[in-house]
N, CA, C and O atoms as a GROMACS GRO file, in nm:
protein
  420
    1MET      N    1   0.141  -3.527  -1.304
    1MET     CA    2   0.166  -3.386  -1.265
    1MET      C    3   0.119  -3.284  -1.159
    1MET      O    4   0.171  -3.229  -1.062
    2LYS      N    5  -0.029  -3.282  -1.230
    2LYS     CA    6  -0.120  -3.227  -1.195
    2LYS      C    7  -0.131  -3.260  -0.970
    2LYS      O    8  -0.132  -3.170  -0.886
    3LYS      N    9  -0.135  -3.377  -0.949
    3LYS     CA   10  -0.098  -3.346  -0.792
    3LYS      C   11  -0.012  -3.266  -0.766
    3LYS      O   12  -0.034  -3.169  -0.693
    4PHE      N   13   0.118  -3.295  -0.830
    4PHE     CA   14   0.280  -3.214  -0.774
    4PHE      C   15   0.209  -3.099  -0.801
    4PHE      O   16   0.222  -3.065  -0.684
    5MET      N   17   0.126  -2.980  -0.862
    5MET     CA   18   0.145  -2.855  -0.864
    5MET      C   19   0.057  -2.823  -0.762
    5MET      O   20   0.078  -2.727  -0.688
    6LYS      N   21  -0.079  -2.922  -0.746
    6LYS     CA   22  -0.155  -2.902  -0.679
    6LYS      C   23  -0.102  -2.893  -0.472
    6LYS      O   24  -0.130  -2.819  -0.378
    7LYS      N   25  -0.033  -2.993  -0.490
    7LYS     CA   26   0.108  -2.978  -0.332
    7LYS      C   27   0.186  -2.876  -0.362
    7LYS      O   28   0.221  -2.825  -0.256
    8LEU      N   29   0.220  -2.835  -0.430
    8LEU     CA   30   0.351  -2.701  -0.433
    8LEU      C   31   0.208  -2.577  -0.407
    8LEU      O   32   0.228  -2.483  -0.330
    9LEU      N   33   0.105  -2.588  -0.461
    9LEU     CA   34   0.052  -2.459  -0.426
    9LEU      C   35  -0.029  -2.480  -0.250
    9LEU      O   36  -0.039  -2.388  -0.169
   10VAL      N   37  -0.064  -2.586  -0.235
   10VAL     CA   38  -0.079  -2.616  -0.080
   10VAL      C   39   0.044  -2.538   0.014
   10VAL      O   40   0.037  -2.445   0.094
   11ALA      N   41   0.135  -2.605  -0.025
   11ALA     CA   42   0.228  -2.561   0.033
   11ALA      C   43   0.236  -2.400  -0.006
   11ALA      O   44   0.198  -2.330   0.088
   12ALA      N   45   0.271  -2.336  -0.106
   12ALA     CA   46   0.235  -2.207  -0.124
   12ALA      C   47   0.169  -2.100  -0.001
   12ALA      O   48   0.204  -2.004   0.068
   13VAL      N   49   0.057  -2.181  -0.025
   13VAL     CA   50  -0.042  -2.144   0.065
   13VAL      C   51  -0.011  -2.170   0.230
   13VAL      O   52  -0.071  -2.085   0.295
   14VAL      N   53   0.036  -2.228   0.285
   14VAL     CA   54   0.052  -2.238   0.367
   14VAL      C   55   0.197  -2.185   0.423
   14VAL      O   56   0.188  -2.162   0.543
   15LEU      N   57   0.278  -2.169   0.390
   15LEU     CA   58   0.384  -2.064   0.367
   15LEU      C   59   0.322  -1.928   0.405
   15LEU      O   60   0.316  -1.905   0.525
   16VAL      N   61   0.269  -1.823   0.310
   16VAL     CA   62   0.200  -1.715   0.300
   16VAL      C   63   0.144  -1.692   0.426
   16VAL      O   64   0.165  -1.583   0.478
   17VAL      N   65   0.090  -1.760   0.472
   17VAL     CA   66   0.020  -1.774   0.566
   17VAL      C   67   0.079  -1.769   0.728
   17VAL      O   68   0.046  -1.704   0.828
   18LEU      N   69   0.171  -1.858   0.705
   18LEU     CA   70   0.269  -1.831   0.830
   18LEU      C   71   0.370  -1.721   0.837
   18LEU      O   72   0.401  -1.668   0.943
   19TYR      N   73   0.430  -1.681   0.697
   19TYR     CA   74   0.489  -1.590   0.704
   19TYR      C   75   0.413  -1.439   0.736
   19TYR      O   76   0.472  -1.338   0.774
   20ALA      N   77   0.228  -1.456   0.704
   20ALA     CA   78   0.169  -1.337   0.772
   20ALA      C   79   0.133  -1.299   0.907
   20ALA      O   80   0.127  -1.190   0.964
   21THR      N   81   0.099  -1.471   0.959
   21THR     CA   82   0.166  -1.481   1.074
   21THR      C   83   0.237  -1.432   1.127
   21THR      O   84   0.213  -1.337   1.201
   22ALA      N   85   0.339  -1.479   1.107
   22ALA     CA   86   0.445  -1.376   1.211
   22ALA      C   87   0.494  -1.294   1.190
   22ALA      O   88   0.592  -1.278   1.262
   23THR      N   89   0.467  -1.176   1.074
   23THR     CA   90   0.437  -1.057   1.050
   23THR      C   91   0.377  -0.982   1.138
   23THR      O   92   0.428  -0.881   1.188
   24GLY      N   93   0.212  -1.044   1.176
   24GLY     CA   94   0.163  -1.025   1.221
   24GLY      C   95   0.208  -1.028   1.389
   24GLY      O   96   0.158  -0.934   1.450
   25GLY      N   97   0.266  -1.090   1.445
   25GLY     CA   98   0.345  -1.130   1.554
   25GLY      C   99   0.426  -1.062   1.580
   25GLY      O  100   0.436  -1.038   1.700
   26PHE      N  101   0.488  -1.019   1.521
   26PHE     CA  102   0.630  -0.910   1.504
   26PHE      C  103   0.555  -0.799   1.513
   26PHE      O  104   0.593  -0.747   1.618
   27TYR      N  105   0.462  -0.724   1.461
   27TYR     CA  106   0.365  -0.610   1.450
   27TYR      C  107   0.328  -0.592   1.620
   27TYR      O  108   0.350  -0.495   1.693
   28PHE      N  109   0.270  -0.714   1.648
   28PHE     CA  110   0.214  -0.680   1.782
   28PHE      C  111   0.307  -0.661   1.889
   28PHE      O  112   0.317  -0.560   1.958
   29ALA      N  113   0.360  -0.746   1.895
   29ALA     CA  114   0.518  -0.744   1.970
   29ALA      C  115   0.574  -0.544   1.984
   29ALA      O  116   0.598  -0.465   2.075
   30MET      N  117   0.572  -0.541   1.824
   30MET     CA  118   0.648  -0.387   1.856
   30MET      C  119   0.523  -0.285   1.956
   30MET      O  120   0.553  -0.210   2.048
   31CYS      N  121   0.449  -0.300   1.930
   31CYS     CA  122   0.297  -0.212   1.991
   31CYS      C  123   0.302  -0.212   2.130
   31CYS      O  124   0.240  -0.138   2.206
   32GLN      N  125   0.382  -0.302   2.159
   32GLN     CA  126   0.361  -0.362   2.342
   32GLN      C  127   0.449  -0.280   2.373
   32GLN      O  128   0.508  -0.200   2.300
   33GLY      N  129   0.464  -0.302   2.506
   33GLY     CA  130   0.574  -0.211   2.594
   33GLY      C  131   0.711  -0.238   2.535
   33GLY      O  132   0.721  -0.295   2.426
   34PRO      N  133   0.817  -0.199   2.605
   34PRO     CA  134   0.967  -0.236   2.574
   34PRO      C  135   1.028  -0.380   2.645
   34PRO      O  136   1.121  -0.435   2.586
   35ASP      N  137   0.987  -0.428   2.748
   35ASP     CA  138   0.997  -0.531   2.805
   35ASP      C  139   0.955  -0.664   2.728
   35ASP      O  140   1.031  -0.758   2.701
   36PHE      N  141   0.864  -0.656   2.707
   36PHE     CA  142   0.740  -0.735   2.653
   36PHE      C  143   0.849  -0.732   2.457
   36PHE      O  144   0.898  -0.836   2.412
   37PHE      N  145   0.859  -0.617   2.395
   37PHE     CA  146   0.899  -0.645   2.277
   37PHE      C  147   1.008  -0.672   2.337
   37PHE      O  148   0.977  -0.782   2.382
   38ALA      N  149   1.134  -0.649   2.379
   38ALA     CA  150   1.285  -0.761   2.419
   38ALA      C  151   1.282  -0.857   2.416
   38ALA      O  152   1.329  -0.923   2.323
   39ARG      N  153   1.223  -0.909   2.519
   39ARG     CA  154   1.164  -1.068   2.555
   39ARG      C  155   1.122  -1.197   2.411
   39ARG      O  156   1.133  -1.319   2.402
   40THR      N  157   1.061  -1.063   2.302
   40THR     CA  158   1.060  -1.115   2.197
   40THR      C  159   1.105  -1.132   2.078
   40THR      O  160   1.072  -1.218   1.996
   41MET      N  161   1.188  -1.044   2.070
   41MET     CA  162   1.295  -0.998   1.960
   41MET      C  163   1.444  -1.062   1.984
   41MET      O  164   1.523  -1.066   1.889
   42ARG      N  165   1.471  -1.101   2.081
   42ARG     CA  166   1.585  -1.147   2.168
   42ARG      C  167   1.608  -1.299   2.138
   42ARG      O  168   1.715  -1.351   2.169
   43HIS      N  169   1.476  -1.394   2.059
   43HIS     CA  170   1.498  -1.497   2.016
   43HIS      C  171   1.461  -1.523   1.870
   43HIS      O  172   1.406  -1.617   1.814
   44LEU      N  173   1.510  -1.410   1.828
   44LEU     CA  174   1.508  -1.402   1.700
   44LEU      C  175   1.639  -1.446   1.604
   44LEU      O  176   1.736  -1.378   1.638
   45PRO      N  177   1.671  -1.538   1.495
   45PRO     CA  178   1.777  -1.522   1.461
   45PRO      C  179   1.824  -1.418   1.368
   45PRO      O  180   1.732  -1.357   1.313
   46ASP      N  181   1.925  -1.388   1.340
   46ASP     CA  182   1.971  -1.281   1.289
   46ASP      C  183   1.903  -1.239   1.078
   46ASP      O  184   1.888  -1.141   1.005
   47ILE      N  185   1.888  -1.364   1.072
   47ILE     CA  186   1.826  -1.385   0.947
   47ILE      C  187   1.722  -1.346   0.929
   47ILE      O  188   1.695  -1.324   0.811
   48SER      N  189   1.629  -1.323   1.018
   48SER     CA  190   1.478  -1.248   1.051
   48SER      C  191   1.489  -1.126   0.997
   48SER      O  192   1.385  -1.084   0.946
   49PHE      N  193   1.586  -1.052   0.993
   49PHE     CA  194   1.586  -0.898   0.936
   49PHE      C  195   1.576  -0.882   0.814
   49PHE      O  196   1.551  -0.786   0.742
   50LEU      N  197   1.601  -0.995   0.798
   50LEU     CA  198   1.655  -1.007   0.622
   50LEU      C  199   1.500  -1.037   0.606
   50LEU      O  200   1.438  -0.931   0.593
   51VAL      N  201   1.433  -1.128   0.604
   51VAL     CA  202   1.315  -1.215   0.600
   51VAL      C  203   1.207  -1.132   0.615
   51VAL      O  204   1.110  -1.121   0.541
   52PHE      N  205   1.226  -1.087   0.692
   52PHE     CA  206   1.053  -1.016   0.737
   52PHE      C  207   1.096  -0.853   0.741
   52PHE      O  208   1.205  -0.799   0.753
   53PRO      N  209   0.953  -0.795   0.724
   53PRO     CA  210   0.983  -0.650   0.696
   53PRO      C  211   0.998  -0.571   0.826
   53PRO      O  212   0.919  -0.482   0.856
   54LEU      N  213   1.071  -0.596   0.880
   54LEU     CA  214   1.048  -0.554   1.042
   54LEU      C  215   1.118  -0.390   1.053
   54LEU      O  216   1.121  -0.346   1.167
   55LYS      N  217   1.159  -0.322   0.969
   55LYS     CA  218   1.188  -0.185   0.978
   55LYS      C  219   1.082  -0.119   0.960
   55LYS      O  220   1.054  -0.060   1.064
   56PRO      N  221   0.996  -0.097   0.865
   56PRO     CA  222   0.883  -0.060   0.856
   56PRO      C  223   0.726  -0.080   0.919
   56PRO      O  224   0.628  -0.006   0.914
   57LEU      N  225   0.748  -0.228   0.985
   57LEU     CA  226   0.655  -0.256   1.096
   57LEU      C  227   0.698  -0.187   1.246
   57LEU      O  228   0.615  -0.205   1.335
   58TRP      N  229   0.810  -0.116   1.277
   58TRP     CA  230   0.892  -0.021   1.377
   58TRP      C  231   0.829   0.064   1.391
   58TRP      O  232   0.773   0.107   1.492
   59MET      N  233   0.835   0.128   1.205
   59MET     CA  234   0.839   0.277   1.203
   59MET      C  235   0.686   0.298   1.187
   59MET      O  236   0.642   0.413   1.196
   60ASN      N  237   0.591   0.179   1.159
   60ASN     CA  238   0.450   0.220   1.202
   60ASN      C  239   0.400   0.169   1.346
   60ASN      O  240   0.300   0.224   1.393
   61ALA      N  241   0.437   0.110   1.388
   61ALA     CA  242   0.396   0.089   1.515
   61ALA      C  243   0.448   0.174   1.606
   61ALA      O  244   0.380   0.170   1.708
   62ARG      N  245   0.553   0.259   1.616
   62ARG     CA  246   0.580   0.386   1.723
   62ARG      C  247   0.586   0.489   1.682
   62ARG      O  248   0.650   0.580   1.734
   63LYS      N  249   0.528   0.495   1.589
   63LYS     CA  250   0.502   0.637   1.523
   63LYS      C  251   0.469   0.781   1.599
   63LYS      O  252   0.500   0.898   1.578
   64GLY      N  253   0.392   0.714   1.697
   64GLY     CA  254   0.274   0.779   1.791
   64GLY      C  255   0.253   0.902   1.697
   64GLY      O  256   0.289   0.926   1.582
   65THR      N  257   0.153   0.997   1.823
   65THR     CA  258   0.086   1.095   1.769
   65THR      C  259   0.106   1.244   1.794
   65THR      O  260   0.029   1.340   1.791
   66LEU      N  261   0.249   1.227   1.823
   66LEU     CA  262   0.284   1.410   1.859
   66LEU      C  263   0.339   1.446   1.714
   66LEU      O  264   0.398   1.376   1.632
   67ARG      N  265   0.296   1.589   1.708
   67ARG     CA  266   0.309   1.676   1.592
   67ARG      C  267   0.434   1.775   1.634
   67ARG      O  268   0.460   1.797   1.752
   68VAL      N  269   0.481   1.812   1.565
   68VAL     CA  270   0.623   1.945   1.562
   68VAL      C  271   0.528   2.059   1.634
   68VAL      O  272   0.429   2.112   1.582
   69GLY      N  273   0.574   2.081   1.746
   69GLY     CA  274   0.493   2.216   1.797
   69GLY      C  275   0.377   2.149   1.936
   69GLY      O  276   0.340   2.216   2.033
   70ASP      N  277   0.346   2.027   1.913
   70ASP     CA  278   0.256   1.980   2.050
   70ASP      C  279   0.359   1.962   2.171
   70ASP      O  280   0.480   1.942   2.166
   71ALA      N  281   0.280   1.974   2.277
   71ALA     CA  282   0.358   1.953   2.384
   71ALA      C  283   0.408   1.828   2.452
   71ALA      O  284   0.331   1.735   2.428
   72ALA      N  285   0.512   1.791   2.532
   72ALA     CA  286   0.582   1.679   2.523
   72ALA      C  287   0.478   1.612   2.611
   72ALA      O  288   0.398   1.698   2.646
   73PRO      N  289   0.451   1.513   2.652
   73PRO     CA  290   0.362   1.428   2.729
   73PRO      C  291   0.464   1.420   2.805
   73PRO      O  292   0.582   1.411   2.770
   74ASP      N  293   0.398   1.422   2.967
   74ASP     CA  294   0.470   1.410   3.094
   74ASP      C  295   0.522   1.264   3.111
   74ASP      O  296   0.463   1.160   3.078
   75PHE      N  297   0.649   1.279   3.171
   75PHE     CA  298   0.714   1.152   3.203
   75PHE      C  299   0.836   1.169   3.320
   75PHE      O  300   0.898   1.274   3.334
   76ALA      N  301   0.860   1.034   3.412
   76ALA     CA  302   0.942   1.060   3.506
   76ALA      C  303   1.064   0.947   3.489
   76ALA      O  304   1.046   0.835   3.442
   77LEU      N  305   1.167   0.990   3.528
   77LEU     CA  306   1.279   0.937   3.514
   77LEU      C  307   1.365   0.922   3.574
   77LEU      O  308   1.439   1.020   3.573
   78GLU      N  309   1.417   0.799   3.665
   78GLU     CA  310   1.512   0.765   3.792
   78GLU      C  311   1.640   0.786   3.752
   78GLU      O  312   1.713   0.722   3.677
   79SER      N  313   1.662   0.920   3.836
   79SER     CA  314   1.837   0.921   3.838
   79SER      C  315   1.919   0.771   3.824
   79SER      O  316   1.861   0.665   3.848
   80THR      N  317   2.083   0.780   3.775
   80THR     CA  318   2.127   0.725   3.744
   80THR      C  319   2.170   0.620   3.912
   80THR      O  320   2.183   0.497   3.909
   81ASP      N  321   2.185   0.698   4.029
   81ASP     CA  322   2.207   0.634   4.173
   81ASP      C  323   2.096   0.581   4.167
   81ASP      O  324   2.124   0.462   4.174
   82HIS      N  325   1.938   0.594   4.154
   82HIS     CA  326   1.814   0.535   4.151
   82HIS      C  327   1.828   0.627   4.341
   82HIS      O  328   1.830   0.560   4.444
   83LYS      N  329   1.833   0.724   4.340
   83LYS     CA  330   1.814   0.824   4.448
   83LYS      C  331   1.718   0.901   4.469
   83LYS      O  332   1.661   0.926   4.575
   84SER      N  333   1.684   0.970   4.284
   84SER     CA  334   1.605   1.048   4.275
   84SER      C  335   1.505   1.056   4.177
   84SER      O  336   1.533   0.958   4.109
   85HIS      N  337   1.422   1.099   4.133
   85HIS     CA  338   1.338   1.127   4.030
   85HIS      C  339   1.353   1.276   3.978
   85HIS      O  340   1.386   1.375   4.042
   86PHE      N  341   1.318   1.265   3.843
   86PHE     CA  342   1.297   1.395   3.771
   86PHE      C  343   1.138   1.353   3.675
   86PHE      O  344   1.120   1.252   3.606
   87GLN      N  345   1.036   1.470   3.702
   87GLN     CA  346   0.929   1.454   3.630
   87GLN      C  347   0.956   1.564   3.557
   87GLN      O  348   1.033   1.656   3.585
   88LEU      N  349   0.852   1.542   3.413
   88LEU     CA  350   0.876   1.674   3.311
   88LEU      C  351   0.765   1.804   3.390
   88LEU      O  352   0.795   1.921   3.414
   89SER      N  353   0.655   1.744   3.411
   89SER     CA  354   0.544   1.842   3.466
   89SER      C  355   0.551   1.877   3.601
   89SER      O  356   0.456   1.894   3.677
   90SER      N  357   0.714   1.890   3.633
   90SER     CA  358   0.752   1.979   3.769
   90SER      C  359   0.813   2.053   3.727
   90SER      O  360   0.885   2.087   3.821
   91VAL      N  361   0.853   2.137   3.603
   91VAL     CA  362   0.937   2.219   3.530
   91VAL      C  363   0.837   2.309   3.412
   91VAL      O  364   0.876   2.419   3.371
   92ARG      N  365   0.715   2.250   3.368
   92ARG     CA  366   0.624   2.280   3.288
   92ARG      C  367   0.575   2.482   3.379
   92ARG      O  368   0.544   2.513   3.494
   93GLY      N  369   0.590   2.554   3.264
   93GLY     CA  370   0.581   2.676   3.242
   93GLY      C  371   0.685   2.762   3.300
   93GLY      O  372   0.666   2.883   3.297
   94GLN      N  373   0.797   2.714   3.353
   94GLN     CA  374   0.939   2.748   3.364
   94GLN      C  375   1.026   2.777   3.300
   94GLN      O  376   0.985   2.794   3.185
   95GLU      N  377   1.167   2.798   3.312
   95GLU     CA  378   1.240   2.786   3.191
   95GLU      C  379   1.182   2.698   3.079
   95GLU      O  380   1.091   2.615   3.082
   96PRO      N  381   1.273   2.749   2.962
   96PRO     CA  382   1.232   2.652   2.844
   96PRO      C  383   1.286   2.497   2.893
   96PRO      O  384   1.376   2.504   2.976
   97VAL      N  385   1.259   2.403   2.868
   97VAL     CA  386   1.330   2.284   2.844
   97VAL      C  387   1.336   2.220   2.739
   97VAL      O  388   1.235   2.190   2.676
   98VAL      N  389   1.494   2.177   2.691
   98VAL     CA  390   1.493   2.097   2.601
   98VAL      C  391   1.531   1.927   2.643
   98VAL      O  392   1.599   1.871   2.729
   99LEU      N  393   1.472   1.899   2.564
   99LEU     CA  394   1.440   1.760   2.564
   99LEU      C  395   1.579   1.661   2.420
   99LEU      O  396   1.586   1.682   2.299
  100VAL      N  397   1.628   1.604   2.470
  100VAL     CA  398   1.788   1.552   2.366
  100VAL      C  399   1.718   1.398   2.419
  100VAL      O  400   1.688   1.349   2.527
  101PHE      N  401   1.713   1.357   2.270
  101PHE     CA  402   1.680   1.219   2.262
  101PHE      C  403   1.800   1.149   2.122
  101PHE      O  404   1.797   1.162   2.000
  102GLY      N  405   1.876   1.090   2.199
  102GLY     CA  406   1.984   1.053   2.182
  102GLY      C  407   2.138   0.983   2.229
  102GLY      O  408   2.110   0.941   2.341
  103SER      N  409   2.223   0.963   2.215
  103SER     CA  410   2.337   0.922   2.262
  103SER      C  411   2.474   1.036   2.287
  103SER      O  412   2.512   1.095   2.186
  104TYR      N  413   2.530   1.060   2.390
  104TYR     CA  414   2.632   1.160   2.396
  104TYR      C  415   2.774   1.023   2.383
  104TYR      O  416   2.887   1.060   2.416
  105THR      N  417   2.761   0.926   2.350
  105THR     CA  418   2.883   0.860   2.351
  105THR      C  419   2.941   0.861   2.228
  105THR      O  420   3.051   0.806   2.211
   0.00000   0.00000   0.00000
């Protein structure tokens, strides 16, 4: 019985280490760019979203440092027809600019 308990303890420790390593790997992927993150997450089975704390990891990895009232960081966007670009810094100091993050569909 003592050998069984020892094997059970070793198995539990191995599972905890594997779980912690996988969770750390997911957090690392979430801190990378969208392409790397997408390549990583597309391989996960659906059950992973129930087993691992992916939402809290995502919220922490992507929280950023901007606060209400801070100026938006500069960025550039390509038009849908790929013929022109928009850069936020090109309109700084002009009319107020409203940034809407979301979907209109």
